[in-house]
NUMIKE-142969 format. One record per residue (C-alpha): residue number from 1; residue in three letters; x, y, z. Coordinates in pm, 1 decimal. Layout:
# NUMIKE-142969
<pt seq="NUM" type="ALA" east="X" north="Y" up="Z"/>
...
//
This chain:
# NUMIKE-142969
<pt seq="1" type="MET" east="-5965.8" north="-17031.4" up="-14044.3"/>
<pt seq="2" type="LEU" east="-6251.3" north="-16845.2" up="-13865.1"/>
<pt seq="3" type="THR" east="-6560.9" north="-16985.8" up="-13734.0"/>
<pt seq="4" type="ILE" east="-6890.3" north="-16816.5" up="-13610.7"/>
<pt seq="5" type="VAL" east="-7050.0" north="-16977.5" up="-13308.9"/>
<pt seq="6" type="ARG" east="-7403.5" north="-16867.3" up="-13219.9"/>
<pt seq="7" type="CYS" east="-7548.7" north="-16989.8" up="-12885.7"/>
<pt seq="8" type="LEU" east="-7898.6" north="-16926.0" up="-12779.3"/>
<pt seq="9" type="TYR" east="-8006.3" north="-16966.6" up="-12422.8"/>
<pt seq="10" type="ARG" east="-8260.5" north="-17215.0" up="-12324.3"/>
<pt seq="11" type="THR" east="-8562.8" north="-17066.3" up="-12113.6"/>
<pt seq="12" type="GLY" east="-8388.5" north="-16931.3" up="-11789.3"/>
<pt seq="13" type="GLY" east="-8041.1" north="-16985.0" up="-11933.8"/>
<pt seq="14" type="ALA" east="-7943.9" north="-16611.6" up="-11937.4"/>
<pt seq="15" type="GLU" east="-8024.3" north="-16597.5" up="-11550.1"/>
<pt seq="16" type="ASP" east="-7874.4" north="-16934.3" up="-11469.9"/>
<pt seq="17" type="ARG" east="-7532.4" north="-16824.5" up="-11622.8"/>
<pt seq="18" type="LEU" east="-7486.9" north="-16527.2" up="-11363.2"/>
<pt seq="19" type="PRO" east="-7365.0" north="-16751.7" up="-11083.6"/>
<pt seq="20" type="ILE" east="-7078.1" north="-16908.0" up="-11310.6"/>
<pt seq="21" type="ARG" east="-7026.0" north="-16597.5" up="-11528.7"/>
<pt seq="22" type="ASP" east="-6684.7" north="-16531.6" up="-11351.7"/>
<pt seq="23" type="VAL" east="-6583.8" north="-16894.0" up="-11448.9"/>
<pt seq="24" type="HIS" east="-6694.3" north="-16830.0" up="-11817.9"/>
<pt seq="25" type="ILE" east="-6485.0" north="-16504.0" up="-11827.4"/>
<pt seq="26" type="GLU" east="-6191.2" north="-16670.8" up="-11682.8"/>
<pt seq="27" type="TYR" east="-6230.2" north="-16936.2" up="-11962.8"/>
<pt seq="28" type="MET" east="-6236.3" north="-16681.8" up="-12223.9"/>
<pt seq="29" type="MET" east="-5931.3" north="-16505.5" up="-12080.3"/>
<pt seq="30" type="ALA" east="-5743.1" north="-16839.3" up="-12076.0"/>
<pt seq="31" type="ASN" east="-5836.1" north="-16907.4" up="-12442.2"/>
<pt seq="32" type="ARG" east="-5824.0" north="-16558.0" up="-12583.5"/>
<pt seq="33" type="ARG" east="-5569.2" north="-16682.2" up="-12852.7"/>
<pt seq="34" type="TRP" east="-5869.7" north="-16844.1" up="-13019.2"/>
<pt seq="35" type="LEU" east="-6102.2" north="-16536.9" up="-12978.3"/>
<pt seq="36" type="GLU" east="-6127.4" north="-16300.6" up="-13271.1"/>
<pt seq="37" type="GLN" east="-6449.4" north="-16154.9" up="-13141.6"/>
<pt seq="38" type="GLY" east="-6723.2" north="-16228.7" up="-12894.7"/>
<pt seq="39" type="GLY" east="-7020.8" north="-16095.0" up="-12707.2"/>
<pt seq="40" type="ALA" east="-7378.8" north="-16124.9" up="-12593.9"/>
<pt seq="41" type="LEU" east="-7661.7" north="-16155.9" up="-12831.7"/>
<pt seq="42" type="MET" east="-7936.5" north="-15921.8" up="-12725.0"/>
<pt seq="43" type="SER" east="-8307.2" north="-15890.4" up="-12781.9"/>
<pt seq="44" type="ALA" east="-8424.5" north="-15633.6" up="-13047.9"/>
<pt seq="45" type="ASP" east="-8486.5" north="-15376.4" up="-12777.3"/>
<pt seq="46" type="GLY" east="-8157.6" north="-15439.6" up="-12617.9"/>
<pt seq="47" type="ALA" east="-8283.6" north="-15512.5" up="-12284.4"/>
<pt seq="48" type="THR" east="-8265.4" north="-15897.6" up="-12266.9"/>
<pt seq="49" type="VAL" east="-7943.0" north="-16115.7" up="-12319.6"/>
<pt seq="50" type="GLU" east="-8048.2" north="-16400.3" up="-12546.1"/>
<pt seq="51" type="GLY" east="-7735.1" north="-16566.5" up="-12618.2"/>
<pt seq="52" type="MET" east="-7352.5" north="-16565.8" up="-12699.2"/>
<pt seq="53" type="PHE" east="-7178.9" north="-16486.9" up="-13021.3"/>
<pt seq="54" type="LEU" east="-6813.3" north="-16582.4" up="-13086.1"/>
<pt seq="55" type="VAL" east="-6575.8" north="-16560.4" up="-13374.5"/>
<pt seq="56" type="LEU" east="-6304.1" north="-16826.5" up="-13313.8"/>
<pt seq="57" type="ARG" east="-5970.3" north="-16843.6" up="-13498.8"/>
<pt seq="58" type="HIS" east="-5863.4" north="-17205.6" up="-13521.8"/>
<pt seq="59" type="GLU" east="-5691.5" north="-17468.5" up="-13734.8"/>
<pt seq="60" type="SER" east="-5959.0" north="-17736.6" up="-13740.2"/>
<pt seq="61" type="SER" east="-6324.0" north="-17815.0" up="-13650.1"/>
<pt seq="62" type="GLU" east="-6191.7" north="-18017.3" up="-13373.7"/>
<pt seq="63" type="GLN" east="-6038.6" north="-17735.6" up="-13208.5"/>
<pt seq="64" type="VAL" east="-6374.2" north="-17557.3" up="-13220.4"/>
<pt seq="65" type="GLU" east="-6550.1" north="-17847.7" up="-13079.5"/>
<pt seq="66" type="ALA" east="-6280.3" north="-17880.0" up="-12791.2"/>
<pt seq="67" type="PHE" east="-6312.1" north="-17500.5" up="-12708.5"/>
<pt seq="68" type="LEU" east="-6691.0" north="-17555.3" up="-12690.5"/>
<pt seq="69" type="ALA" east="-6680.6" north="-17867.6" up="-12490.6"/>
<pt seq="70" type="GLY" east="-6472.9" north="-17691.8" up="-12218.0"/>
<pt seq="71" type="GLU" east="-6669.1" north="-17364.2" up="-12211.5"/>
<pt seq="72" type="PRO" east="-6848.6" north="-17337.5" up="-11882.8"/>
<pt seq="73" type="TYR" east="-7189.8" north="-17215.6" up="-12012.9"/>
<pt seq="74" type="THR" east="-7184.9" north="-17524.4" up="-12258.9"/>
<pt seq="75" type="GLN" east="-7095.7" north="-17750.7" up="-11966.6"/>
<pt seq="76" type="ALA" east="-7387.3" north="-17603.1" up="-11751.3"/>
<pt seq="77" type="GLY" east="-7628.4" north="-17689.6" up="-12049.3"/>
<pt seq="78" type="LEU" east="-7736.4" north="-17315.1" up="-12079.7"/>
<pt seq="79" type="PHE" east="-7804.1" north="-17321.0" up="-12456.8"/>
<pt seq="80" type="LYS" east="-8087.7" north="-17453.1" up="-12646.2"/>
<pt seq="81" type="THR" east="-7916.4" north="-17415.3" up="-12982.3"/>
<pt seq="82" type="VAL" east="-7561.8" north="-17386.3" up="-13079.4"/>
<pt seq="83" type="THR" east="-7473.9" north="-17323.8" up="-13448.1"/>
<pt seq="84" type="ILE" east="-7125.2" north="-17335.6" up="-13589.6"/>
<pt seq="85" type="GLU" east="-7034.2" north="-17200.2" up="-13927.6"/>
<pt seq="86" type="LEU" east="-6715.5" north="-17130.7" up="-14129.7"/>
<pt seq="87" type="PHE" east="-6651.6" north="-16771.8" up="-14192.4"/>
<pt seq="88" type="ASP" east="-6454.9" north="-16592.6" up="-14478.7"/>
<pt seq="89" type="ARG" east="-6380.2" north="-16250.3" up="-14341.9"/>
<pt seq="90" type="PHE" east="-6378.8" north="-15972.9" up="-14600.5"/>
<pt seq="91" type="VAL" east="-6369.6" north="-15671.7" up="-14363.9"/>
<pt seq="92" type="PRO" east="-6155.2" north="-15594.7" up="-14214.9"/>
<pt seq="93" type="HIS" east="-5901.5" north="-15776.8" up="-14416.8"/>
<pt seq="94" type="ALA" east="-5528.1" north="-15835.1" up="-14373.8"/>
<pt seq="95" type="ASP" east="-5490.9" north="-15694.7" up="-14743.0"/>
<pt seq="96" type="PRO" east="-5591.2" north="-15322.1" up="-14736.3"/>
<pt seq="97" type="ASP" east="-5669.9" north="-15351.5" up="-15097.0"/>
<pt seq="98" type="PHE" east="-5896.6" north="-15663.2" up="-15076.5"/>
<pt seq="99" type="LEU" east="-6226.1" north="-15496.5" up="-15132.9"/>
<pt seq="100" type="GLU" east="-6103.2" north="-15307.5" up="-15435.4"/>
<pt seq="101" type="GLN" east="-5955.8" north="-15633.0" up="-15586.9"/>
<pt seq="102" type="LEU" east="-6287.1" north="-15801.1" up="-15513.0"/>
<pt seq="103" type="LEU" east="-6468.0" north="-15506.2" up="-15675.0"/>
<pt seq="104" type="ILE" east="-6243.1" north="-15560.3" up="-15991.8"/>
<pt seq="105" type="ALA" east="-6296.9" north="-15935.0" up="-16010.2"/>
<pt seq="106" type="ALA" east="-6683.6" north="-15893.4" up="-15969.6"/>
<pt seq="107" type="ARG" east="-6690.5" north="-15636.0" up="-16255.2"/>
<pt seq="108" type="GLU" east="-6474.8" north="-15862.9" up="-16482.5"/>
<pt seq="109" type="TRP" east="-6694.1" north="-16162.4" up="-16395.8"/>
<pt seq="110" type="ILE" east="-7020.9" north="-15954.8" up="-16485.2"/>
<pt seq="111" type="ALA" east="-6852.5" north="-15831.9" up="-16807.4"/>
<pt seq="112" type="ARG" east="-6759.0" north="-16170.9" up="-16925.1"/>
<pt seq="113" type="SER" east="-7100.6" north="-16300.4" up="-16839.2"/>
<pt seq="114" type="LEU" east="-7266.6" north="-16037.4" up="-17046.1"/>
<pt seq="115" type="ARG" east="-7030.3" north="-16087.4" up="-17336.6"/>
<pt seq="116" type="HIS" east="-7115.8" north="-16451.9" up="-17322.1"/>
<pt seq="117" type="ARG" east="-7491.0" north="-16396.7" up="-17310.1"/>
<pt seq="118" type="GLU" east="-7479.0" north="-16132.7" up="-17592.2"/>
<pt seq="119" type="SER" east="-7283.1" north="-16383.7" up="-17812.3"/>
<pt seq="120" type="GLY" east="-7550.1" north="-16632.6" up="-17768.3"/>
<pt seq="121" type="VAL" east="-7301.7" north="-16899.2" up="-17661.1"/>
//
């Protein structure tokens, strides 16, 4: 299972992270088996770090909660908001034909819906 974790810094949080950034990076390195993707969330002009974005690979929501509970920025109280959402990844996909199959299924559904609508049922 994949989960998106989006963390936005509280006021001053981006600056307050700098003295413990090495500990954060060590934590990420030690837990890279859970990390599918991650990085900084930036302002629209790309000049300011506003938060952290992660895609975590896990077996349960408890694993995600445990990962975040041990994460140094979380422990330091740097975030004003943290959102956690399950993610069903389509691209890239383990099956190289996934999008083609998805397109076929979508067109079949549309065709059935149109036939159903036209038959007045």
